[in-house]
N, CA, C and O of each residue as an XYZ file, in Angstrom:
608
protein
N     -33.424     39.393     10.099
C     -32.958     37.701      9.555
C     -31.655     37.750      9.852
O     -30.842     38.585      9.459
N     -31.423     36.550     10.774
C     -30.351     35.943     10.468
C     -29.364     36.304      9.387
O     -29.821     36.338      8.245
N     -27.529     36.698      9.631
C     -27.192     36.916      8.607
C     -26.308     35.680      8.303
O     -25.898     35.150      9.336
N     -25.837     34.976      6.949
C     -25.371     34.245      7.064
C     -23.484     34.194      6.640
O     -22.525     34.809      6.172
N     -23.843     33.275      7.085
C     -22.072     33.105      7.388
C     -21.304     33.666      6.441
O     -21.812     33.896      5.344
N     -20.253     33.913      6.633
C     -19.467     34.505      5.449
C     -18.485     33.501      5.037
O     -17.861     32.927      5.930
N     -18.265     33.215      3.855
C     -17.941     32.155      2.870
C     -16.485     32.464      3.236
O     -16.078     33.614      3.069
N     -15.562     31.386      3.792
C     -14.316     31.344      4.374
C     -13.458     30.866      3.354
O     -13.949     29.871      2.821
N     -11.908     31.332      2.681
C     -11.319     30.736      1.639
C      -9.899     30.130      2.107
O      -9.118     30.750      2.828
N      -9.707     29.043      1.680
C      -8.794     28.002      2.379
C      -7.839     28.313      1.810
O      -8.221     27.945      0.699
N      -6.482     28.858      1.567
C      -5.726     29.465      1.308
C      -4.745     27.947      1.519
O      -3.541     28.198      1.576
N      -4.971     26.984      1.596
C      -4.118     25.505      1.449
C      -5.457     24.482      1.258
O      -5.842     23.774      2.189
N      -5.907     24.492      0.351
C      -6.924     23.142     -0.192
C      -5.911     21.885     -0.268
O      -4.682     21.884     -0.339
N      -6.451     21.258     -0.245
C      -6.234     19.850      0.266
C      -5.310     19.475      1.446
O      -4.985     18.343      1.802
N      -5.013     20.479      1.894
C      -4.045     20.265      3.262
C      -4.980     20.146      4.491
O      -5.866     20.965      4.739
N      -4.658     18.878      5.355
C      -5.449     18.325      6.262
C      -4.312     18.808      8.309
O      -3.120     18.798      8.615
N      -5.436     19.085      8.976
C      -4.362     18.912     10.281
C      -4.720     17.857     10.574
O      -4.364     17.762     11.749
N      -5.302     16.772     10.248
C      -5.268     15.296     10.213
C      -3.738     14.635     10.191
O      -2.817     15.201      9.602
N      -3.589     13.510     10.822
C      -2.392     12.187     10.289
C      -2.398     12.144      8.937
O      -3.173     11.423      8.310
N      -1.514     12.932      8.382
C      -1.552     11.838      7.180
C      -0.931     10.574      6.995
O      -0.218      9.946      7.778
N      -1.359     10.250      5.679
C      -0.851      9.043      5.387
C       0.308      9.017      4.653
O       0.714      9.798      3.793
N       0.937      7.692      5.252
C       2.265      7.416      5.588
C       3.125      6.211      5.229
O       2.962      5.087      5.702
N       4.100      6.575      4.305
C       4.223      4.922      3.814
C       6.035      4.926      3.749
O       6.935      5.615      3.269
N       5.898      3.929      4.402
C       7.625      3.614      4.678
C       8.388      3.637      3.281
O       8.090      2.812      2.417
N       9.618      4.828      3.021
C      10.064      4.463      1.498
C      10.901      3.549      1.250
O      11.294      3.289      0.113
N      11.243      2.999      2.221
C      11.321      1.553      1.536
C      10.251      0.913      0.655
O      10.527      0.795     -0.538
N       9.278      0.562      1.013
C       8.168     -0.170      0.300
C       8.209      0.820     -1.182
O       8.238      0.329     -2.310
N       8.205      2.140     -0.915
C       8.024      2.947     -2.285
C       8.694      2.682     -3.097
O       8.222      2.613     -4.232
N      10.131      2.410     -2.865
C      11.270      2.262     -3.641
C      11.455      0.508     -4.090
O      12.197      0.006     -4.934
N      10.725      0.032     -3.400
C      10.353     -1.645     -4.206
C       9.391     -1.642     -4.376
O       9.120     -2.841     -4.307
N       8.049     -0.874     -4.689
C       7.162     -1.331     -5.391
C       6.915     -0.372     -6.095
O       6.315     -0.798     -7.082
N       7.083      1.064     -6.168
C       6.185      2.143     -6.462
C       4.739      2.512     -5.783
O       4.154      1.475     -5.471
N       4.111      3.516     -5.516
C       3.336      4.365     -5.048
C       1.763      3.170     -4.745
O       1.049      2.607     -3.915
N       1.983      3.371     -5.866
C       0.431      2.279     -6.734
C       0.581      0.618     -5.751
O      -0.306      0.211     -5.000
N       1.413      0.159     -5.916
C       1.504     -1.366     -5.387
C       2.580     -0.719     -4.103
O       3.471     -1.567     -4.158
N       2.821     -0.174     -3.493
C       2.966     -0.054     -1.718
C       1.881      0.291     -1.166
O       1.778      0.059      0.038
N       0.918      0.851     -1.775
C       0.169      1.472     -0.843
C      -1.018      0.016     -1.029
O      -0.746     -0.686     -0.055
N      -1.625     -0.360     -1.456
C      -1.945     -1.743     -1.596
C      -1.173     -3.164     -0.643
O      -1.486     -3.865      0.319
N      -0.339     -3.070     -1.331
C       0.472     -4.168      0.261
C       0.711     -3.584      1.565
O       0.859     -4.323      2.538
N       0.760     -2.384      1.665
C       0.717     -1.742      3.142
C      -0.568     -2.097      3.711
O      -0.652     -2.386      4.904
N      -1.644     -2.097      2.891
C      -2.888     -2.280      3.479
C      -3.384     -3.659      3.405
O      -4.474     -3.966      3.889
N      -2.781     -4.318      2.942
C      -2.876     -6.490      2.745
C      -2.632     -6.689      3.892
O      -3.448     -7.202      4.658
N      -1.000     -6.175      4.361
C      -0.361     -6.711      5.261
C      -0.722     -5.993      6.772
O      -0.380     -6.377      7.891
N      -1.519     -4.838      6.393
C      -1.937     -4.336      7.760
C      -3.102     -4.902      8.171
O      -3.370     -4.480      9.296
N      -4.183     -5.919      7.633
C      -5.315     -5.860      7.870
C      -4.567     -7.749      7.507
O      -5.455     -8.585      7.677
N      -3.784     -8.109      7.265
C      -3.537     -9.604      7.598
C      -3.203     -9.590      8.815
O      -3.931    -10.270      9.537
N      -1.533     -8.536      9.796
C      -1.396     -8.607     10.974
C      -2.491     -8.361     12.187
O      -2.382     -8.708     13.363
N      -3.573     -7.662     11.551
C      -4.944     -7.253     12.690
C      -5.146     -8.626     12.879
O      -4.749     -9.239     13.870
N      -6.088     -9.374     11.437
C      -6.800    -10.573     11.763
C      -5.898    -11.514     12.761
O      -6.394    -12.060     13.747
N      -4.692    -11.626     12.440
C      -3.703    -12.771     13.058
C      -3.434    -12.067     14.580
O      -3.258    -12.988     15.378
N      -3.371    -11.159     15.045
C      -3.857    -10.175     16.460
C      -5.328    -10.872     17.268
O      -5.263    -11.358     18.397
N      -6.640    -10.805     16.440
C      -7.335    -11.264     16.672
C      -7.577    -12.586     16.268
O      -8.735    -12.940     16.491
N      -7.070    -13.179     15.900
C      -7.377    -14.919     16.170
C      -8.147    -15.165     14.386
O      -8.452    -16.322     14.099
N      -8.338    -14.333     13.593
C      -9.725    -14.053     12.722
C      -9.197    -14.309     11.237
O      -8.306    -13.549     10.855
N      -9.716    -15.447     10.222
C      -9.377    -15.773      8.851
C      -7.801    -16.263      9.224
O      -6.779    -15.622      8.981
N      -7.852    -16.965      9.574
C      -6.480    -18.365      9.277
C      -7.088    -19.115      8.861
O      -8.079    -19.589      9.418
N      -6.557    -19.505      7.501
C      -6.882    -20.448      6.660
C      -5.363    -21.095      6.125
O      -4.410    -20.348      5.905
N      -5.301    -22.284      5.986
C      -4.098    -23.450      5.344
C      -3.067    -22.572      5.946
O      -2.255    -22.138      5.130
N      -2.878    -22.147      7.371
C      -1.508    -21.479      8.191
C      -1.280    -20.787      7.888
O      -0.105    -20.437      8.000
N      -2.312    -19.918      7.180
C      -1.661    -18.182      7.174
C      -3.279    -17.413      7.312
O      -4.437    -17.789      7.133
N      -2.593    -16.118      7.739
C      -3.616    -15.327      8.271
C      -4.407    -14.661      6.954
O      -3.498    -14.323      6.196
N      -5.312    -14.420      6.521
C      -5.568    -13.775      5.719
C      -6.213    -12.322      5.534
O      -6.092    -11.722      6.602
N      -6.939    -11.429      4.443
C      -7.696    -10.503      4.619
C      -8.228    -10.302      2.965
O      -7.612    -10.483      1.914
N      -9.634     -9.853      3.223
C     -10.387     -9.968      2.097
C     -10.981     -8.599      1.559
O     -11.082     -7.691      2.383
N     -11.386     -8.367      0.250
C     -12.180     -7.800     -0.216
C     -12.694     -7.346     -1.774
O     -12.287     -8.029     -2.714
N     -13.172     -6.731     -1.916
C     -13.786     -6.632     -3.398
C     -12.790     -5.656     -3.703
O     -12.109     -4.878     -3.034
N     -12.938     -5.992     -5.189
C     -12.050     -4.655     -5.532
C     -12.688     -3.575     -5.906
O     -12.025     -2.785     -6.578
N     -13.867     -3.279     -5.655
C     -15.194     -2.083     -5.741
C     -14.333     -1.542     -4.239
O     -13.447     -0.686     -4.248
N     -14.829     -2.257     -3.014
C     -14.387     -1.723     -2.028
C     -13.121     -1.117     -1.411
O     -13.023     -0.330     -0.470
N     -11.944     -1.820     -2.363
C     -10.720     -0.937     -2.282
C     -10.557     -0.110     -3.189
O      -9.545      0.575     -3.034
N     -11.345      0.178     -4.379
C     -11.446      1.688     -5.212
C     -12.269      2.681     -3.961
O     -11.776      3.805     -3.869
N     -12.942      2.520     -3.415
C     -13.718      3.332     -2.266
C     -12.779      3.767     -0.920
O     -12.828      4.796     -0.246
N     -11.952      2.639     -0.804
C     -10.773      3.287      0.194
C      -9.570      3.916     -0.669
O      -8.613      4.614     -0.332
N      -9.975      3.415     -1.880
C      -8.346      4.294     -2.294
C      -8.695      5.022     -3.466
O      -8.253      4.449     -4.462
N      -9.325      6.078     -3.731
C     -10.718      6.780     -4.351
C      -9.596      6.775     -5.501
O      -9.702      6.102     -6.526
N      -8.653      7.499     -5.242
C      -7.498      7.975     -6.316
C      -6.620      6.818     -7.455
O      -5.870      7.244     -8.333
N      -6.920      5.147     -7.207
C      -6.673      4.468     -7.756
C      -8.072      4.021     -8.997
O      -9.194      4.324     -8.590
N      -8.039      3.699     -9.671
C      -9.154      2.946    -10.560
C      -9.266      1.737    -10.136
O      -8.316      1.351     -9.454
N     -10.337      0.807    -10.355
C     -10.641     -0.651    -10.270
C      -9.969     -1.046    -11.163
O      -9.467     -2.061    -10.681
N      -9.464     -0.908    -12.530
C      -8.550     -1.130    -13.399
C      -7.135     -1.542    -12.665
O      -6.498     -2.595    -12.691
N      -6.896     -0.269    -11.988
C      -5.324      0.300    -11.695
C      -5.128     -0.958    -10.533
O      -4.058     -1.555    -10.408
N      -6.255     -1.230     -9.770
C      -6.404     -1.646     -8.474
C      -5.970     -3.595     -8.854
O      -5.092     -4.247     -8.288
N      -6.722     -3.984     -9.722
C      -6.600     -5.273    -10.452
C      -5.730     -5.733    -10.973
O      -5.423     -6.925    -10.980
N      -4.941     -4.426    -11.741
C      -3.592     -4.420    -12.131
C      -2.345     -4.528    -11.379
O      -1.433     -5.294    -11.691
N      -2.331     -3.508    -10.087
C      -1.383     -3.818     -9.669
C      -1.212     -4.822     -8.509
O      -0.137     -5.066     -7.962
N      -2.597     -5.463     -8.152
C      -2.719     -6.363     -6.996
C      -1.875     -8.041     -8.170
O      -1.145     -8.872     -7.630
N      -2.109     -8.082     -9.109
C      -1.692     -8.994     -9.911
C      -0.217     -8.941    -10.032
O       0.409     -9.991     -9.887
N       0.434     -7.788    -10.293
C       1.880     -7.470    -10.398
C       2.737     -8.217     -9.093
O       3.799     -8.840     -9.094
N       1.613     -7.802     -7.788
C       2.135     -7.900     -6.474
C       2.191     -9.887     -6.479
O       3.091    -10.623     -6.074
N       0.903    -10.227     -7.080
C       1.113    -11.536     -6.970
C       1.946    -12.362     -7.719
O       2.238    -13.532     -7.471
N       2.347    -11.597     -8.755
C       3.346    -12.210    -10.322
C       4.665    -12.021     -9.312
O       5.562    -12.862     -9.345
N       4.719    -11.131     -8.615
C       6.452    -10.915     -8.079
C       6.560    -11.821     -6.427
O       7.594    -11.960     -5.774
N       5.280    -12.298     -6.082
C       5.315    -13.232     -5.195
C       5.229    -13.015     -3.680
O       5.459    -13.674     -2.666
N       4.704    -11.539     -4.056
C       4.929    -11.104     -2.274
C       3.582    -10.893     -1.763
O       3.381    -10.592     -0.587
N       2.603    -11.052     -2.671
C       0.763    -11.828     -1.851
C       0.667    -13.233     -2.673
O       1.340    -13.749     -3.565
N      -0.227    -13.515     -2.108
C      -0.645    -14.953     -2.429
C      -2.329    -14.292     -2.194
O      -2.835    -13.745     -1.214
N      -2.936    -14.655     -3.678
C      -4.426    -14.584     -3.617
C      -5.242    -15.918     -3.017
O      -4.789    -17.043     -3.223
N      -6.174    -15.762     -2.446
C      -7.002    -17.283     -2.570
C      -8.067    -17.061     -2.673
O      -8.425    -15.921     -2.969
N      -9.307    -18.459     -2.386
C     -10.394    -18.081     -2.443
C     -11.340    -19.206     -1.192
O     -11.421    -20.434     -1.192
N     -11.809    -18.419     -0.444
C     -11.846    -19.135      0.757
C     -13.348    -18.682      1.190
O     -13.833    -18.838      2.311
N     -14.235    -17.847     -0.393
C     -15.288    -17.335      0.307
C     -16.340    -18.877      0.555
O     -16.094    -20.045      0.251
N     -17.359    -18.356      1.120
C     -18.430    -19.216      1.105
C     -19.377    -18.765     -0.011
O     -19.542    -19.585     -0.914
N     -20.024    -17.604     -0.102
C     -20.705    -17.189     -1.078
C     -20.097    -16.951     -2.352
O     -19.603    -15.828     -2.452
N     -19.973    -17.850     -3.562
C     -19.338    -17.760     -4.921
C     -19.904    -16.519     -5.421
O     -19.271    -15.962     -6.318
N     -20.773    -16.085     -5.088
C     -21.551    -14.822     -5.872
C     -21.017    -13.531     -5.643
O     -21.290    -12.673     -6.482
N     -20.123    -13.137     -4.421
C     -19.671    -12.356     -3.787
C     -18.771    -11.250     -4.697
O     -18.950    -10.034     -4.761
N     -17.747    -12.066     -5.378
C     -16.485    -11.369     -5.753
C     -15.627    -11.278     -4.907
O     -14.592    -10.938     -5.480
N     -15.455    -11.400     -3.772
C     -14.888    -11.147     -2.882
C     -13.151    -12.288     -3.079
O     -13.094    -13.468     -3.427
N     -11.788    -11.194     -2.639
C     -10.958    -12.109     -3.215
C      -9.857    -11.621     -1.625
O      -9.901    -10.606     -0.931
N      -9.173    -12.570     -1.555
C      -8.506    -13.016     -0.330
C      -7.094    -13.005     -0.452
O      -6.501    -13.979     -0.916
N      -6.420    -11.822     -0.015
C      -4.924    -11.932      0.203
C      -4.330    -12.154      1.456
O      -4.821    -12.373      2.563
N      -3.288    -12.064      1.095
C      -2.064    -12.793      2.366
C      -0.757    -11.712      1.374
O      -0.696    -11.264      0.229
N       0.147    -11.673      2.650
C       1.562    -11.724      2.253
C       2.212    -12.869      2.499
O       1.986    -13.578      3.480
N       3.130    -13.128      1.538
C       4.169    -13.825      1.892
C       5.430    -13.523      2.136
O       6.288    -13.066      1.381
N       5.473    -13.809      3.231
C       7.072    -12.968      4.187
C       8.166    -13.523      4.295
O       9.147    -13.279      4.997
N       7.938    -14.321      3.527
C       9.467    -15.234      2.846
C       9.685    -14.426      1.304
O      10.690    -13.773      1.021
N       8.662    -14.610      0.523
C       9.232    -13.931     -0.598
C       9.713    -12.469     -0.399
O      10.721    -11.952     -0.880
N       8.608    -11.809      0.562
C       8.961    -10.383      0.613
C      10.394    -10.134      1.556
O      11.094     -9.127      1.454
N      10.574    -10.902      2.182
C      12.390    -11.033      2.897
C      13.161    -11.108      1.995
O      14.046    -10.255      1.920
N      13.065    -12.249      0.929
C      14.169    -12.318     -0.359
C      13.856    -11.129     -1.520
O      14.593    -10.851     -2.466
N      12.975    -10.704     -1.292
C      13.033     -9.606     -2.330
C      13.514     -7.918     -1.998
O      13.872     -6.958     -2.681
N      13.240     -8.256     -0.238
C      14.325     -7.060      0.526
C      15.790     -7.164      0.277
O      16.482     -6.401     -0.398
N      16.218     -8.429      1.053
C      17.736     -9.007      0.897
C      18.152     -8.413     -0.803
O      19.107     -7.694     -1.098
N      17.349     -8.846     -1.515
C      18.140     -8.926     -3.141
C      18.445     -7.696     -3.261
O      19.507     -7.428     -3.824
N      17.476     -6.478     -2.697
C      17.799     -4.955     -2.990
C      18.156     -4.555     -1.635
O      17.821     -3.412     -1.321
N      18.801     -5.298     -0.720
C      19.075     -4.807      0.265
C      20.335     -3.454      0.040
O      20.304     -2.413      0.697
N      21.234     -3.725     -0.870
C      21.907     -2.278     -1.170
C      21.979     -1.649     -1.673
O      22.746     -0.704     -1.492
N      20.929     -1.845     -2.977
C      20.313     -0.318     -3.457
C      19.513      0.286     -2.359
O      19.855      1.400     -1.961
N      18.135     -0.515     -1.633
C      18.172      0.310     -0.515
C      18.735      1.001      0.260
O      18.308      2.150      0.373
N      19.855      0.594      1.059
C      20.828      1.063      1.813
C      21.240      2.350      1.013
O      21.184      3.467      1.526
N      21.538      2.192      0.095
C      21.892      3.309     -0.797
C      21.645      4.553     -1.145
O      22.237      5.623     -1.285
N      19.881      3.786     -1.311
C      19.093      4.934     -1.513
C      18.286      5.623     -0.140
O      17.644      6.673     -0.126
N      18.426      5.104      0.482
C      18.031      5.752      1.663
C      18.980      6.857      2.343
O      18.769      8.036      2.627
N      20.105      6.029      2.495
C      21.492      6.970      3.113
C      21.314      8.071      2.317
O      21.024      9.086      2.949
N      21.401      8.196      1.055
C      21.768      9.298      0.329
C      20.519     10.623      0.647
O      20.650     11.813      0.932
N      19.344      9.766      0.441
C      17.616     10.241      0.568
C      17.886     11.256      2.345
O      17.695     12.459      2.521
N      18.192     10.589      3.007
C      18.371     11.221      4.437
C      19.787     12.065      4.687
O      19.675     12.910      5.575
N      20.774     12.004      4.216
C      22.204     12.607      4.509
C      22.747     13.313      3.400
O      23.596     14.198      3.503
N      22.146     12.828      2.129
C      23.250     13.593      1.007
C      22.157     14.632      0.056
O      22.337     15.265     -0.984
N      21.149     14.487      0.819
C      19.771     15.538     -0.082
C      19.906     15.357     -1.183
O      20.012     16.368     -1.878
N      19.954     14.251     -1.740
C      20.007     14.242     -3.245
C      18.756     13.522     -3.959
O      18.806     13.022     -5.082
N      17.387     13.558     -2.946
C      16.026     12.984     -3.191
C      15.057     13.825     -3.250
O      14.523     14.383     -2.291
N      14.649     14.012     -5.045
C      13.396     15.042     -5.318
C      12.166     14.209     -4.822
O      12.449     13.178     -4.213
N      11.128     14.441     -4.958
C      10.169     14.332     -4.949
C      10.219     12.425     -4.383
O       9.610     11.586     -5.046
N      10.723     12.181     -3.592
C      10.936     10.936     -3.321
C      11.460      9.623     -4.256
O      11.315      8.412     -4.088
N      12.194     10.475     -5.407
C      13.081      9.371     -6.310
C      14.356      9.763     -6.037
O      14.891     10.799     -5.641
N      14.715      8.634     -6.361
C      16.598      8.614     -6.264
C      17.056      9.138     -7.795
O      16.799      8.633     -8.888
N      17.488      9.809     -7.609
C      18.716     10.846     -8.499
C      20.103     10.363     -8.312
O      20.789     10.532     -7.304
N      20.446      9.729     -9.422
C      22.078      9.234     -9.490
C      22.802     11.175     -9.559
O      22.495     12.322     -9.885
N      23.892     10.349     -8.988
C      24.726     11.640     -8.793
C      25.539     12.090    -10.516
O      25.931     11.375    -11.438
N      25.519     13.292    -10.356
C      25.937     13.745    -11.694
C      25.090     13.137    -12.832
O      25.623     12.390    -13.653
N      23.624     13.482    -12.899
C      22.950     13.354    -13.742
C      21.610     14.404    -13.971
O      20.858     14.243    -14.932
């Protein structure tokens, strides 16, 4: 009778030798991690569609997804959180929500990044961003990705 393979103990659960999910710190600073993940996802697919000449509508390249599909891609975010953070990004003006679905029953949302509004947001926060990044990189005062004022 064949022996059962011995159970292996993983002393480092949840760690993987695969490439990590990375995010520019500036996006985390501007949006917080939930909105940064969703914003980066929309931007990635918008750029990919632009490179492939797909989903050009009204002079912009778009991506589309159902909220339930985004939840499958980002299972650490609940559907109501995804809706909330997308609405906040839209209110900030950095993403635009469109309605280009042929089948109105599929509940597919179309999104694109408003690069001008994004650049305005970056410019508005440039001084704070620069200080935050420089302090994190050089003064070692960032803990867990959060900026902490000196002396406090």
